[in-house]
N, C-alpha and C positions, 0 to 999 in steps of 0.2 A: 648320751644324746645332748644336743646343744640347744639352749634357750637364749633368746635375745631380749634386750631391753633398749630403750632409746638412750643414746649417749648425748646427742644434741641435734637440734634442727635449726636450719637457716633458711630464710626466704630471700631469694635473689630474683627480683622481678616477679614473673608468674610461675617460678619454679621453686620447689622445696628440695633442699639437700637434707637428707635424713640419715644421720649416722647411728649405727647400731653397735652394741658391744655384747659379747656373750660372757658366760661364767668364767671362761679361761682368758678373758681380756683380749680376745680377737675382735678387731673392728671391721665391720662391713659398712657399705652405704647404699642407700636407695636414692633415686632421683625421680620426681614425679610432678605433674602439674599441681599448682596450689589448690585448684578447685576440686582435686581428687583426694585431698587429705583425709576426709571422713571415710573413704573407702579402703584405706590402707590396713592390711592385716599384718601384725607382728607374728611371724610363724614360730612355733615352738617345736621341740622334739625333732630337730633336724640332725642329720647324720654327723655333720661337722660344719665349722665355719669356713668361709672363703674370704680370706683377708683382702681388704681393699688395696693392699700392697702385696704383689706377688714377686718372687725372685727365686733364683736358684744359684747357690754357690757350688763351684765345681765339685767339692768334696762331699756334698750332702746327697742323700738318697732321693730318687724320683718317687712320685706317687705310685700307688699299687694298682690303679684301676685300668690296667692294660694300656696305659698311655705312654709308657717309656718309648721314645723314638718318634712319637707324634707331637707331644707337647710337654712342657715342664710345669704345667699348671699344678698347683697344690703340692709342690715338692716339700721335702722336709724343711727346707729353708722357710718357705711360705708358712708352713704350719707352725713354725716357731716364732713368727713375728707377733709381738705383743704391744699393746697400747702403752704410751708413755704420757703424752699430753696433747692438747689441742690449742692452737693459737689463732686469734682473729686479728686481721690487719685491715683497717678501713681507711681509705683516703677519699679525696673529693671525687675521683673518677673510677676507682676500682676497689673491690672488696675481695679479700683472699682468706681462705681457711687453710691452715696448715695442720696436718695430723702427723705427729711424731711417734715413731714406733722403734722397737729394737728387737733384733733376732737373738737366738741362743748363743751366738758367737760374740755378742756385744756390739755388733754393727748398728748404725743409726740410719733410719729412713725418714724422709720427709715426703708427704703426699700433699701437693699444693693444688688447690682449686681456686681459680680466679674468675671473677665476673666483672666485666666492664659495665658500668651503669648505663642502662638503656638497651643493652644488647640482649640477645635471646639464646646465647650459647655460653658454655663454660669451657675454660681452658684448664687442662689437667696435665700434670707431669709429676715424676717421682725422682727424688735424689737419694743416692746411697753414699754414706760417708763411712770410711773404714775406721772404726773406733775399736777394733778387736785386738789391736796390739800385734797383729801378724798381717803380712800381705795377703790379699784376697783376690780371687778371680770369679767374676760374675759370669755365669753361663746364660743368664736371662734376667732381664729387668724391663717388663712392659710399662708403658706410659699410663695405662688405664685398665682397671678391673671394675666392672659394674655388675653387681649380683642382684638377686631378688626381683627378677622380672618374670612375671608381672606381680607387683606387690598387693594386688587387690583381691587375692583369693587365699584361702587356706590350702586348697588343692586346685591347681590350674586346670581348667576343663580342657578336654581334647578339642582340637580344631579352633581354638581361640587365638593362638599366636601365629603370626607369619614372620618368617625370616626374610630380610630385604638385603639385596646386594646388587651391584651394578657391574656388568661385564664390559669388556672392551677389547678391541683389536684394531690394528691400523685401518684408518679410514672407515671404521664402523663402530665408533665410540658410543658407549653409554646404554647398552641394552639392559633394561631393568628385569630383575628376577625377584618375584615376591610369591612365596609359596608357604603353606602351613609347615610349621617346624617338624611335624611328624613325618612329612615327606622327605626330610633330611635325616631322619632317625634321631632327632633331638627330643626324645622322650625317655622317661626313666624306665629302667627294666624292672622286673618283679621285685628286685631288691636293689639298693643303691650300691651297685658294683658294676664296673665297666663304664668308663666315661664316654658319653656321646659327644662327638666333636665335629664341627664343620670349620675348616680352616681355609682362608683365602690369603694369598701372599704374592709378593713380587720380589725377586732377588736380582738386583742390578740397579742401574742409574737412570732407567726410564720408568718412573714409579707407577705409571698407568699402563700396565700390560696384563692382559687377561681380566683383571679386575681393577676398579678404582679402590683406594684405601678407605672404604665406606661400608659400614655394616649397620643393620638396624633390626629391631623387632617391633611388631605392631600388635597391640591388643585390640582385636576387632570388636569385642563386646563393649569395651569402654572407650573406644576410639582414642587410644593413646599410642603414640609412636616414639620410641627411643632410637636415636641415631648417633653414631660415632663416625668421625672422619679424622684420620691421622694427618699430621703435618706433611709427611710424604716427601722426604728429600731423596732417598735412595731405597734400599731394601726395607721391607715392612712385612708385618704379619698381623692379621685380625682373626679372631676366633669367636665362635658361639659354642658353648658347652653346657652339658646338663648331666648331673650325677643323681640328683634327687628332684625335689619339686621345684627347685629354683633354677631358672636359666641365667647364664652368666655371659656377658660380652667382655672380651679382653684383647689387648694387643698393643703394638708399638713396634719397636725393633724386633727382628727375628731372634732366634736362640742359637746356641752353638750347634745343636743337632740339625736344625732346619734353617739354613740361611747364613751359616758361617759367622755368627756374631758371638764374641765374648769380650770381656774387658778386665784387664789387670788394674787393680786399685791398691796403691801402696798405703801404708798406715798414714792416716791423717788426710788423705785425698778424698775428693768428692766427685762422683759422676752423676750427671743429670740427664734424664731422657729427653727426647724431643717432645713437643706438645701433642696431645690429642684433644679434639674438640667434641663436645657432647651437647645434645639438646634433647628436650622431650616436649611434646606438644600434642594438641588435638588436630583433627581435620586431615585433609588429604596430604599425600606425601610431598607434593610440591611446596605446600605451605610450611610443612615441618622442615623440609630441607633448606628452605630459605632462611630459617632461623640459624642454621650452621654457618651462613656466609657473612663475612664482614660487610657492613653497609657501604655503599658507594655514594659519593656526594655529587656525581656528575649530573648536570641538567642538560647540557648540550653534548651531542654525540657526533664528533667530526667524522667525515666520510673520507676514506683513504683509497688510493689507487696503488696497486702493487703490480709491477710489470712482469712478474713471474709467468703468468698464464699467456704472455705474449712471446717471450724469448725462450722460456724454459731453460734458463741458465746461461744466456748470452746477452746480457744488457749492454747498451752502448749509448754514447752521448747523442748521436744523431736521432735515434728513436725517441729519446727523452725530449729533444727539441721539437720534434714533430708532434709529440703527444700533448705537450704542456698547453698550447693554446686551446686545443679541444677541451681539455680538462677544465681549464679556467672558464670557458664558456658555460660549463655545466656545474660550476661552483663546487668543484672537488677541493677538499681541504689539505690533502697531502699526497706526495709521490714517493713511493718506496722502491729503491733499487735492491733487487733480490740477489740471489747467489750468482756467481760467475763473473764478478767485476774485477777479479784479481788475475795476475799473470798465471798462465797455465800452459803446460806442455802438450795438452790435448784439448779437445772440445768438451770433455766431460768435466762439469763443474765440481764433481766430487773428488777428483784426483789430485788437485793442487792447492786446495785451501789450507791455510795455516801459516803461510809466509806473509800474506796480506800486503803484497805489492800491487798497487793499482796497475791494471793493464792499460798501458798508454796507447795501444792500438785501438782500444774501444773508447778510452777516455783520454784523448791526446793532451788535454790541458790539466789532467788530474781531476780531482773532485771539486775544487773551489769554484771554478766557473760554472759547473753543473749545478751546484747548490745555489749559487747566486741566481742562476736562471730560474730555478724552481721558486726561490724566494721572490723574485721579481713578478712572478705570476700569482703571488699571494698565497703560496702553499708552503707547508712544512716539508722538509726533505728528510727522507729516511734511508737507512742502509742496513743490509743483512750481514750478520757474522755468525759463523759456527765456531765460536772462539775456544771451546774446550777440546776440540778434536783437530787432527791434522790429516790431510790427504796423502795417499801413497806416493805421489810424485813431488810432494813438497820437500824442501830441504829440512824442514823441522821434523819430518818423519824419521830422519836418521839421528836426531838429537836425543839419544837414549837417556841421557841424564835428566831430561825434562819430561819424560814420559812415564805413564803409569806402568808398573810391573806387577807380575804375580809369579811367585815362586822363582824370582830372579830373571824372568823372561818378560819382555815388553808385551803388554796386552795388545793384540792385533786382531782386527776383523778384516774382511776382504778388502775394504776400502779405507779403513781408518785406524789411527792410533789415538791415544788420549793423553792430553797434557795433565801432569800432576799439579793440580791447582793449589796444593799445599806448599809447593816449592817456591821460595822467594824469587828465584830467577824467572820462573814462569810468570809470576805476578808482575815483575818488572817488564818482561817481554810484552805482556798484554797491556800494560800501561802505555808503552811506546806505540804499539801497533793497533790497538783498539781505542783506548781512551783518547790518546793524542790525535789520532786520525779524525775521530768524531769531533773533537773540540776545534782543531785547527781548520777543518773544512766547514765548521758551523752546521753540522747535522742537528736536527731537532728530534729525530726518531731513530730508535735502534731495534731491529728485529733480531732476537737471539734465537738461533735454531740449535737443535741437538739431535743427530740422526743415527745414533747407535748407542748401545749400552756397554759399559765396562765389563759386564758379567758379574759374577757372584763375589769377587774378592780382589783386593789389591794388597800390596806389601807395605802400605803406608802406616799401618798400625798393628797392634798385636793380633788382631783378627781381621779377616777379609772384609766383613760387612762394616766394621768400624772404620776401616780404611775408606770404603765408599762414602760413609757418612761424613768423614773429615773432608774428602774431596769436594763433595757437593756443598758442604757448609762453606768452604772457601769460595766456591762459585757464587753462592748467595751473598757473601761479603763483598765480592767484586761488583756484583750488581748494585749493592748498597753504595759502594764507592762511586760508581758511575753516576748515580742519582745525586750524590753529594758534590761531585766535581763539576757536573753539568746539570744544574737544577732544572733547566727547561726540558731535559731529555724525557721523551715518552718511550717506554720500553715495552716491547711485545715479547711475550713468552711463547715459544714454539718448540715442539720436539716431534718432528715428523707429524705435525698436526697436534694431537691431543695427548701425547705421552707424558706430559708434565702438568696436567690439569689437577694440581694438588694445592692445598693452602700455602705450602712453602714457596711456590712460584707464583700462584695467582695473586697473593696478597703483597708480593714484592714488586709487581709490575702493573702497568696501567691497562694492558690488554693481553689476551691470550688467543692464539690461533686455535680455532675449534676443531679442525680436522684437516687431513689431506684429501678429503672427499671433494676436490675442487669443482668437478663438473658433473657429479652424480645426481641422481634423483632422490638419494637418501639424505641430502643436505638438511631439509627441514626436520627430518626424523632425528638425526644426530643432534642438531641444534636444540631441539626441544628436550631430548634426553639430558643434555648437559645443564639445563636449568636446575637440575638436582645438585650440581656441584659448583656452579659459577654464575654470578649475576649476569643477566643479559647484557648489561652496559659494559662488561669487560670481555665479552666473547666475540671475537672477530670472525665473521662468516663470509665465505668467498662467493662471489658471483663473477664467473668468467664469461665475458661477452664475445660473441662471434658474429661476423657479418652474415653468415649463412643460417643463423638462428631464426626460427619463426618468431613472431611476436608472442605467441603462446608460450614457447619455450623460454623466451627472454623474461617474460613476466614471472614465470615459475621461479627462475633463479634470482631475480631481483627481489621478489616478495619473500623468498627464503631468508634473505639477510635481515628482514624485519624482526627476526627472532633474536637479534643481538646487534652487533656493530657491523656496518657495511664495509666490506673490502672488495672493491671492483678490480677486475683484471681482464686480460684479453686484449687483442689488437683492435683498438677503438678507431683506428684511422680510416677504416673502410665501412663503418656503420652507416646505414641509410638514414634519411631524415625521419622516417617513421620509427626506426629503432631508437634514435636519439630522443624522439618524443616520448617513447615508452620509458626510457631511462629517466628523463626529466620528470615525467609524471610520477614515477615510483619514488624518486628521491625527494620530490616536493612533499609527497604524502608522508614519507619517512620523517622528514624534518618537522612536519606539523605534529607528529606523534612521538618525537624523540624523548620528551620528558616522561610520557606514559611508559615507553619502553625502558627508560632508565630506572624508574621508581615504581612502576606498576607491579601488581601481583600477577605472575603468570598462571595461566590455566591451560588445560589440554584434555581433549577426549577424542575418541575415534575408534576405528576398527583395529583389531589385532593384526599387526603386520609381521609376517614371518621372515621374508627375505629383505635384506638391505641392498643386495646386488640388483635385484629386480623387484622392487617393492610393489605390492598391490594392496589397495585399500584407500582409506581416507584419514585425514587428521584435521581436527578443528582445534585451534590454539590461539593464544593472544595474551592480552594484559588488561586487567581492570585497574581503575585509578585508586581504589581502596582495597582493603584486604578481602572483603567479601563482595559478592555481586549485589547483595541487598543494600550495602552502604554506598555503592559506586554510582557516579553520575556520568561516567564516560568509560568506554572500553574500545580496544582494538581487537577485532576478531578476524582470524585468517583461516581460510579453507583451502586445503590441499587435496587434490585427487591424484591417486597413484595408479594409473593404468587399470581401473576397475573393469571387471568382466562385464558388468551390467551397470547402467546408470543408476544412481542412488539419490533418493530424497533424504536429506539429513536434517533432523530437528536441531537447530542451533541453540536451544535451551535459553532463549531470550523471549520474554513476553512482548508480543506485538502491541499490547496496550500501553506498555511502559517505555519501550525503547524505539528510537527513531534513527534512521540512517542519516549520517552527516556527510560522509565522503566514501568513495569507492575507488579502488584501483585494481587492475588485473584482468584476468581472462573473461571475455564475454560469454564463453561457453558455460561458466558456472552461473546458474540462475539464482536469484534471490527473491523470495516472496514471503508474504505473511498470510496466515489464516486467522481465524477468530481468536486463536490462543497464542501461537508462537511464530517466530521467524524460522524459515526453512531455507536450505541451500540445495540446489539440484546439481549434482556432480555428474558429468558425462562419462561414458565408458571409453576405454581404449586410448587414453591420452594422459599425459602428466600436465596438470593445470593448477592454477592458484588464483585466489582473489582475496584482497584485504578490504575490510569494511570498518569504518569508525561509526560506532553507535553512541548516541547520547540519550539520556532520559528525557522524555518529552517535556518535563517541567524544567529541564536544564538547558533546553535548546538555545535560549537567547543568550546564554553565557559563553557559548562556544562558536565564534564566527566560522563560517565555512571556509 
């Protein structure tokens, strides 16, 4: 049996890193809130240790707990990893703890945990150096292994822990799943044999498919939540496992059995995993998830117009000229030209992209005069590229030397092939056709789209998933280069909507497209879901305007954008005076609350909504200007009604004695009233409707002009 003692503890902000070591020199670690230190139990008489570094070398045995083929967790390699030393690195802005270990073959491992001062998350990664004297092949090397959850019990009670994960599919991103671990069979059997395992994964180059790379556990008794999010470039795998009394979260790149990843490491070489991010905190999930996100400094949130919902792939200079004066009248900050601006042999925008020759039938003078016209109206000019893929009718589609291959064949989907981003000739091609076009035409904004996946493997490395990782790493380096070469450039991350809503892309770009749910009534549901993974100030939410929309419908879609950044679309040339008044009213309200949206703490409550295709129920959400309602002096509260069967009176959870209405925009059908205790909203039946209200504390009212 294994007994643990403390190796070392570190305090990073409000979080404690607690390293444990057992009698055999196996190191584990725990992470928990500083204010819970007195509740921590050092468990004794455990079946075995779970090293904070897990790995599997191809020649070493798998574990015995019926897990061969499911996971490589606790392989013979992992079981042989022993502690060597620990190093501390402190600078003005960052603190890092490095734990160095060695396996039975003599290989060296580094477990790095970094904390940026003032942040609320930890960055974790692992490095493997071949010091064995022989070439080695890694079959698995995860970025993070966190055991001892929850550390506040000798024996974890039944029903205390919930597993948390976020599902996703096209145009329906972000459905939350939170259930007791026992419902996933994550409980120990009558003896510690037979590993309980829940695995979520994505194999390919659209890292948000089926699930986000996000996994957590919540201790409901002590109100503590542990969350992990992976960097998420391409293929990934996250797991929750249990053999004995301790739950373990682990993941990173996939393994050789599940996900086609392995890595050859020659003598003296080092391989380093992608980052994983971890946080632990109290309170509701939205607040804990916000700790995982890199802070954003934006105070102003420019409003953009994208013509996609007007032409659906057929932009032209005439339409732009007709639209710009209207947009200027309503103080729009930028105009984005979306897909279809290039020469094409058909009217299908997906068939000919990749050659990137401006269609002079649609843009007779090229882009320079168009960009100048946009700039003359005081707006930023934006352009769409899907730079990593090529369409079937493009000339580049036949350039097999530039394309990704698998097993010697070009990877092809029905409409696309994929550029090999690691190829220097491809990089040179993109320099000429993307970077120089943007620079010479003086564009200020780039929308990068990505509309299919390479699949599970490429031939660019010793293993398929490592080939994917190299390709996407090269894409990210090109994005960095665009920022460096054109410093003013604002870059939007899009992948058929939300398929790249991961830290690797979110944190390299200024904005991300929230979804392809352009005109649906699930927009505010999806946008609120995504608060768990992206700051509102970086999440671009669509509102497609139509001349035949009722004002009620128009307000619903305009107010949906208040959950993030506004992206207008649709044919605005035929909107009525009343419709433009609604747009102006909504955008004036938005601008008055932009700092609150950019920096405020999001909140959300409402009924359970089953269908995203035909949502029924209600959602109350918004932002407070401080972390808690009690501390706040101002808040934005938004009420959405989704085709309720019967009208509903909803308690808005705001004291009518303490809070006063400052401003309102939206549907007249939603009533707002106060009783002796709280504010209430009356949501009508059989319609989709929305209203946004700014509240201020009564003692604060003189500080906030109407």
